[in-house]
C-alpha atoms as one frame of an Amber mdcrd trajectory, in Angstrom:
protein
  69.689 -96.507 155.308  69.336 -99.799 154.763  68.055-101.119 158.993  66.294
 -97.090 158.683  63.807 -98.905 155.641  64.188-101.881 156.236  61.726-101.479
 158.973  57.703-100.774 159.361  57.123 -98.520 162.225  60.041 -96.550 162.389
  63.630 -97.271 164.955  64.684 -95.217 167.442  68.497 -93.587 167.752  68.934
 -96.380 170.735  68.068 -99.739 168.502  69.811 -97.860 165.801  72.934 -97.646
 167.993  72.308-101.093 169.223  72.703-102.368 165.307  75.165-100.176 163.858
  77.350-100.827 166.754  77.563 -96.646 167.329  76.621 -94.419 170.730  73.553
 -93.947 171.073  74.712 -90.082 170.225  76.569 -91.039 166.762  73.106 -92.797
 166.135  71.472 -89.950 166.892  73.174 -87.449 164.766  72.778 -89.957 161.296
  69.141 -90.606 162.190  67.927 -86.736 161.770  70.041 -85.934 158.594  67.932
 -89.062 156.939  64.964 -87.644 157.987  65.168 -84.426 156.839  66.397 -86.027
 153.505  62.951 -87.651 153.254  62.081 -83.952 154.768  62.702 -81.936 152.176
  62.068 -84.552 149.673  58.531 -84.428 150.737  58.471 -81.202 150.524  59.405
 -80.938 147.166  55.806 -80.143 146.124  56.742 -82.210 142.980  53.858 -85.294
 144.212  50.396 -83.564 144.965  46.899 -85.092 146.091  43.802 -85.331 143.613
  45.636 -87.559 140.764  43.731 -90.837 141.888  40.406 -90.172 141.019  38.736
 -90.189 145.094  38.893 -87.903 147.543  41.164 -86.029 149.652  39.713 -86.811
 153.611  41.299 -83.782 155.994  41.733 -83.153 160.153  43.345 -81.256 162.077
  45.613 -82.697 165.021  48.593 -82.200 167.724  51.244 -83.702 168.208  53.416
 -84.025 171.686  52.462 -82.190 174.619  52.991 -82.655 178.279  52.357 -85.710
 178.905  51.581 -85.264 183.203  49.466 -82.363 184.699  49.147 -79.409 182.859
  46.027 -78.236 180.791  44.747 -80.886 178.053  43.346 -80.981 174.802  43.971
 -77.492 172.559  46.226 -74.963 173.438  48.153 -77.430 176.186  51.901 -77.047
 176.007  54.332 -78.155 174.024  51.673 -79.333 171.603  52.329 -78.581 167.535
  49.248 -77.965 165.657  49.774 -80.113 161.548  46.868 -80.763 159.585  46.523
 -84.967 157.505  45.014 -85.126 154.307  44.667 -88.665 152.712  43.831 -89.243
 149.078  41.514 -92.646 148.358  41.672 -93.952 145.159  37.947 -94.542 143.207
  37.373 -97.348 145.119  37.886 -95.533 148.247  40.721 -97.403 149.048  43.804
 -94.452 150.536  46.733 -93.963 148.516  48.756 -91.481 149.527  49.370 -89.264
 153.055  50.270 -85.112 153.632  51.203 -84.773 156.559  51.767 -80.943 157.320
  53.214 -78.661 160.628  51.433 -75.193 160.643  51.958 -72.284 163.017  47.937
 -72.707 163.967  44.610 -73.404 162.234  44.413 -70.897 160.660  42.431 -70.209
 156.874  46.142 -68.575 155.773  48.006 -71.619 156.648  45.090 -73.689 155.080
  45.297 -71.619 151.924  49.311 -71.779 151.556  48.726 -75.843 152.051  46.182
 -75.957 149.350  48.438 -74.208 146.701  51.489 -76.206 147.454  49.852 -79.502
 148.048  46.649 -80.230 146.171  45.922 -80.461 142.259  43.012 -78.406 141.043
  39.612 -80.040 140.666  39.673 -81.780 143.638  37.439 -82.666 146.207  38.061
 -82.812 150.236  35.843 -83.404 153.043  36.770 -81.955 156.091  35.103 -81.973
 159.554  34.174 -78.384 159.279  36.790 -76.730 161.283  36.829 -72.634 160.476
  40.060 -72.880 158.491  38.855 -75.147 156.112  36.728 -71.863 154.768  40.401
 -71.540 152.828  40.389 -74.786 150.655  37.272 -73.819 148.181  38.554 -71.571
 144.976  36.787 -71.349 141.565  38.046 -73.902 139.665  40.404 -75.131 142.408
  39.265 -77.073 144.922  35.384 -78.361 146.224  35.084 -78.607 149.680  32.413
 -80.389 151.171  32.358 -79.528 155.610  31.230 -82.009 157.703  30.061 -81.028
 161.123  31.132 -83.421 162.745  30.764 -82.366 166.782  32.624 -84.439 169.574
  33.421 -87.663 170.969  33.978 -90.755 170.036  31.591 -91.263 167.081  32.334
 -88.451 165.601  36.407 -90.252 164.824  34.575 -92.912 163.265  33.027 -91.574
 160.337  33.534 -93.010 156.927  33.804 -89.814 156.114  36.812 -89.685 157.855
  38.240 -93.248 158.584  41.085 -93.621 156.797  42.804 -89.692 158.018  41.963
 -90.733 161.453  43.131 -94.274 160.938  47.047 -92.259 159.254  46.498 -90.026
 162.279  46.389 -93.010 165.102  49.337 -94.776 163.213  51.282 -91.344 163.560
  50.867 -91.053 166.979  51.134 -94.630 168.201  54.577 -94.599 165.759  56.125
 -91.740 166.987  55.240 -91.395 171.008  56.058 -94.827 171.211  59.370 -94.360
 169.551  60.999 -91.572 170.495  60.869 -90.488 174.341  60.457 -86.820 173.957
  58.760 -85.298 170.861  59.745 -81.572 170.380  58.625 -79.395 168.602  61.445
 -78.555 166.496  61.673 -82.276 166.017  58.311 -82.628 164.280  58.270 -81.931
 161.396  60.609 -84.784 160.544  59.301 -87.338 162.022  55.960 -86.308 160.319
  58.220 -86.583 157.121  59.316 -90.112 157.743  55.961 -91.432 158.642  54.533
 -90.258 155.391  57.938 -91.264 153.294  56.909 -94.651 154.232  53.293 -94.509
 153.665  53.494 -93.202 150.001  56.046 -96.036 149.375  54.841 -98.929 151.055
  53.800-100.045 147.581  57.525-100.400 146.465  58.990-102.114 149.122  61.760
-103.139 147.006  62.820 -99.763 145.508  62.473 -98.075 148.492  66.190 -98.247
 150.207  67.722 -97.313 146.485  65.424 -93.887 146.505  65.978 -92.937 149.756
  69.863 -93.167 148.253  68.853 -91.368 145.360  67.019 -88.413 147.488  70.273
 -88.231 149.795  72.792 -87.793 146.985  70.718 -84.879 145.421  69.549 -83.457
 149.451  72.261 -80.408 149.773  73.994 -81.838 153.358  72.838 -80.024 157.090
């Protein structure tokens, strides 16, 4: 746990095996268990977005997929869809993130995310993708859709600066760390990044908090 929590960008099973002095297979048996702990704690519904007084920036993204040949973009083989949301404070600074794998970019998936992870009274800004039409709800969430179009300029809009920054960091971190990004492991990869991001202001206690969470998570 100490080795995993002290690294800024996560650690591969190969590097973990070197530091622990065990085989790569043994390290891989350990690492997903701890990532699952992070996943369980991040999905327990206790820490919802929307209590910092700012906006929630939301966007859709894919992780993984074919790197050589095959179809590119939406619908490419092996790509795992997920939704990213970043909560800002009143000064516009990022506070917490939510990275949620979804079956597809559907209104039912967005509605479930809203009910589970967003507090009433929030304002959410999105790029206007049709699935985000499920965000607004009377007395619950105010939705501000902004049609961004495509291309590099759309990704640089101020309204989506922090969510795009988090997305870039997630993809660089996961794709640079793991040799293969299989869909079944994506929720754990996302939760590991989310765990670190949401606790980056309390690095002194991050190891203790992982121990505490692991002791209260059912074995897998």
